[in-house]
C-alpha positions as CSV (number, residue, x, y, z in Angstrom):
1,M,-8.0,-21.3,4.7
2,R,-11.7,-20.5,4.3
3,K,-12.2,-20.8,8.1
4,I,-9.2,-18.6,8.8
5,L,-10.5,-15.9,6.4
6,T,-14.0,-16.1,8.0
7,V,-12.6,-15.6,11.5
8,E,-10.2,-12.8,10.5
9,T,-13.0,-11.0,8.6
10,R,-15.2,-11.1,11.7
11,L,-12.4,-9.7,13.9
12,L,-11.8,-7.0,11.3
13,L,-15.4,-5.9,11.3
14,R,-15.6,-5.7,15.1
15,E,-13.0,-2.9,15.2
16,P,-12.9,-1.3,11.8
17,A,-12.0,2.3,13.0
18,G,-8.3,2.0,12.1
19,L,-8.9,0.6,8.7
20,I,-11.6,3.2,8.0
21,F,-9.0,5.9,8.8
22,A,-6.5,4.3,6.5
23,V,-9.1,4.3,3.7
24,L,-10.7,7.8,4.3
25,L,-7.5,9.7,5.0
26,P,-6.1,9.4,1.4
27,I,-9.5,10.2,-0.1
28,G,-9.8,13.2,2.1
29,L,-6.4,14.4,1.2
30,L,-7.2,14.0,-2.5
31,L,-10.4,16.0,-2.2
32,I,-8.7,18.8,-0.2
33,L,-5.6,19.0,-2.5
34,G,-7.9,19.0,-5.5
35,S,-9.6,22.1,-4.4
36,L,-6.3,24.1,-4.4
37,P,-5.9,26.2,-7.7
38,T,-2.2,25.2,-7.9
39,F,-3.0,21.6,-8.3
40,R,-5.8,22.2,-10.8
41,T,-3.5,24.1,-13.3
42,P,-2.1,22.2,-16.2
43,D,1.7,21.6,-15.7
44,P,4.1,21.4,-18.8
45,K,6.4,19.1,-16.7
46,L,3.5,16.6,-16.5
47,G,2.6,16.7,-20.2
48,G,0.0,19.4,-19.7
49,M,-1.9,17.4,-17.2
50,R,-3.0,18.7,-13.8
51,L,-1.5,17.2,-10.6
52,I,-5.0,16.2,-9.6
53,D,-5.5,14.2,-12.8
54,N,-3.0,11.4,-12.2
55,H,-0.2,12.3,-9.7
56,F,-2.3,12.8,-6.5
57,P,-4.7,9.9,-7.2
58,A,-1.8,7.6,-7.8
59,M,0.1,8.8,-4.8
60,M,-2.9,8.7,-2.5
61,T,-3.4,5.1,-3.6
62,A,0.2,4.4,-2.6
63,L,-0.4,6.1,0.7
64,A,-3.4,3.9,1.5
65,V,-1.6,0.7,0.5
66,V,1.6,1.6,2.5
67,T,-0.4,2.5,5.6
68,L,-2.2,-0.8,5.5
69,A,1.0,-2.7,4.8
70,F,3.4,-1.1,7.2
71,V,1.0,-0.3,10.1
72,F,-2.1,-2.4,10.3
73,V,-0.7,-5.8,9.1
74,P,2.3,-5.8,11.4
75,S,0.2,-4.5,14.4
76,A,-2.4,-7.2,14.0
77,L,-0.1,-10.2,13.8
78,A,2.2,-8.8,16.5
79,L,-0.7,-8.4,18.8
80,Y,-1.8,-12.0,18.2
81,R,1.7,-13.1,19.2
82,E,1.8,-11.0,22.3
83,K,-1.7,-12.3,23.5
84,G,-0.6,-15.9,23.0
85,I,-3.1,-16.5,20.1
86,L,-0.4,-17.6,17.8
87,R,1.1,-19.9,20.4
88,R,-2.3,-21.7,20.7
89,M,-2.6,-21.8,16.9
90,S,0.8,-23.5,16.7
91,T,-0.7,-26.6,18.3
92,T,-3.2,-26.9,15.4
93,P,-2.7,-27.9,11.8
94,V,-2.7,-24.2,10.7
95,H,0.4,-23.4,8.8
96,P,2.0,-19.9,9.1
97,V,1.6,-19.4,5.4
98,K,-2.2,-19.6,5.7
99,L,-2.3,-17.0,8.4
100,L,0.0,-14.6,6.6
101,A,-2.0,-15.2,3.4
102,A,-5.3,-14.4,5.2
103,Q,-3.9,-11.0,6.4
104,L,-2.7,-10.4,2.8
105,V,-6.1,-11.1,1.3
106,L,-8.2,-9.1,3.9
107,N,-6.0,-6.0,3.7
108,G,-5.7,-6.4,0.0
109,V,-9.5,-6.2,-0.3
110,T,-9.5,-3.1,1.9
111,A,-6.9,-1.5,-0.5
112,V,-9.2,-2.3,-3.4
113,V,-12.1,-0.6,-1.6
114,A,-10.0,2.4,-0.9
115,V,-9.0,2.8,-4.6
116,V,-12.5,2.3,-5.9
117,L,-13.9,5.0,-3.5
118,M,-11.0,7.3,-4.4
119,I,-11.8,7.0,-8.1
120,V,-15.5,7.6,-7.5
121,A,-15.0,10.5,-5.1
122,G,-12.3,12.2,-7.2
123,G,-14.4,11.9,-10.4
124,L,-17.5,13.3,-8.8
125,V,-15.9,16.2,-6.9
126,H,-13.0,17.2,-9.1
127,G,-13.5,15.5,-12.4
128,V,-10.5,13.2,-11.9
129,P,-10.4,10.7,-14.7
130,A,-10.3,7.0,-13.9
131,P,-7.1,5.0,-14.8
132,R,-6.8,5.0,-18.5
133,N,-4.8,1.8,-18.8
134,V,-7.1,-0.5,-16.8
135,A,-5.2,-3.7,-17.5
136,G,-1.8,-2.1,-16.7
137,F,-3.2,-0.5,-13.6
138,A,-4.7,-3.7,-12.3
139,L,-1.4,-5.6,-12.9
140,S,0.6,-2.9,-11.2
141,F,-1.8,-2.5,-8.3
142,V,-1.9,-6.3,-7.5
143,L,1.8,-6.7,-7.8
144,G,2.5,-3.5,-5.8
145,V,0.1,-4.4,-3.0
146,A,1.5,-7.9,-2.7
147,S,5.1,-6.7,-2.6
148,L,4.4,-4.0,0.1
149,F,2.3,-6.3,2.1
150,A,5.1,-8.9,2.0
151,I,7.3,-6.3,3.7
152,G,4.6,-5.7,6.3
153,L,4.4,-9.4,7.0
154,T,8.2,-9.6,7.4
155,I,7.9,-6.9,10.1
156,A,5.1,-8.8,11.7
157,A,7.0,-12.0,11.7
158,V,9.7,-10.9,14.0
159,V,8.7,-7.9,16.2
160,G,6.5,-7.4,19.2
161,A,3.1,-5.6,19.4
162,K,4.6,-2.4,20.8
163,A,7.4,-2.2,18.3
164,A,5.5,-3.1,15.2
165,P,3.6,0.2,14.7
166,A,6.7,2.2,15.5
167,I,8.9,0.3,13.0
168,G,6.1,0.5,10.4
169,N,5.8,4.3,10.8
170,V,9.6,4.8,10.8
171,L,9.8,3.0,7.5
172,M,6.6,4.4,6.0
173,F,7.2,8.2,6.0
174,P,10.7,8.2,4.4
175,L,9.6,5.7,1.8
176,L,6.5,7.9,0.9
177,F,8.7,10.9,0.6
178,F,11.3,9.4,-1.7
179,S,8.5,7.8,-3.8
180,G,7.0,11.2,-4.6
181,V,3.9,11.1,-2.5
182,W,4.3,14.6,-1.1
183,M,6.2,16.1,-4.1
184,P,6.2,14.9,-7.7
185,R,9.5,13.2,-8.4
186,E,10.0,15.4,-11.5
187,M,10.4,18.3,-9.1
188,M,12.8,16.5,-6.8
189,P,16.6,16.9,-7.0
190,E,18.3,14.2,-9.0
191,A,20.0,12.7,-5.9
192,L,16.6,12.2,-4.2
193,R,15.2,10.6,-7.2
194,R,18.1,8.2,-7.4
195,I,17.6,7.2,-3.8
196,G,13.9,6.6,-4.5
197,D,14.7,4.3,-7.4
198,F,16.2,1.8,-5.0
199,L,13.3,1.8,-2.5
200,P,10.3,-0.5,-2.7
201,V,7.5,2.2,-2.8
202,A,8.8,4.3,-5.7
203,P,8.2,1.6,-8.4
204,F,4.7,1.1,-7.2
205,G,3.9,4.8,-7.2
206,Q,5.4,5.3,-10.6
207,A,3.5,2.4,-12.1
208,M,0.3,3.8,-10.7
209,R,1.0,7.2,-12.3
210,D,2.0,5.7,-15.6
211,T,-1.1,3.6,-16.0
212,W,-3.4,6.2,-14.6
213,A,-2.2,8.6,-17.3
214,G,-2.8,5.9,-20.0
215,G,0.7,4.6,-20.4
216,S,2.2,1.2,-19.7
217,P,4.0,0.3,-16.5
218,Q,7.7,0.2,-17.0
219,V,9.2,-3.2,-17.0
220,L,11.9,-2.3,-14.4
221,N,9.2,-1.2,-12.0
222,L,7.3,-4.5,-12.4
223,V,10.5,-6.5,-12.0
224,A,11.4,-4.5,-8.9
225,M,8.0,-5.1,-7.3
226,A,8.2,-8.8,-8.2
227,M,11.6,-9.1,-6.6
228,T,10.4,-7.3,-3.5
229,L,7.5,-9.7,-3.3
230,L,9.7,-12.8,-3.7
231,G,12.4,-11.7,-1.3
232,A,10.2,-10.3,1.5
233,G,7.8,-13.2,1.2
234,V,10.5,-15.8,1.7
235,V,11.9,-13.9,4.6
236,A,8.4,-13.5,6.2
237,V,7.7,-17.2,6.0
238,R,11.2,-18.3,7.2
239,T,11.4,-15.9,10.1
240,F,7.8,-16.2,11.3
241,R,7.6,-17.0,15.0
242,W,4.5,-18.3,16.8
243,E,5.9,-16.9,20.1
């Protein structure tokens, strides 16, 4: 496992442009949106908080994680399969679980870096407070990242290199919309909120918002993320193909 992580890290650092984009885009959006007067005005629907205080930082966190999970993880593994790298690895003692876990760890570290930079940049530029419930935020973040990455690994397990980015993007944008990334869920029609309740990104985004504002993550959101992790993880391992 240590050897796999070392090799994957070296490969990642050789071509970091895509991951840098995944990290910097949410931070840039946060800084741009935070400069608009509308988002800096206290909103009664949000308990008197500004949208920039907890909604947009939490949602940009979700954007970074979903981009990594649905685009970069599937693309990397699908490309390995297409180039025959996975076929050659299948002749070694390497188990698929280790390779999938390595991708999960590396991209998880990237997600952590993105969140830390977002907290620092938002605080310095717009006075965005750091997450108030640190323990709840950490728990929700780890569980949410693992659950969404498990979905990305499921995509990577069964599709080719050309199809992986397309499928990831097709899934990503509707999920981000229904989770409230582009519009607070409080301002969405009831029907749209109900649809989002049954999708995997919404529990993660809501848990990020709740803990960023100082509250506790809702148990149902934690359970939903755990079930997604378990279900998608099992599917990813069982459907993984070396070729």
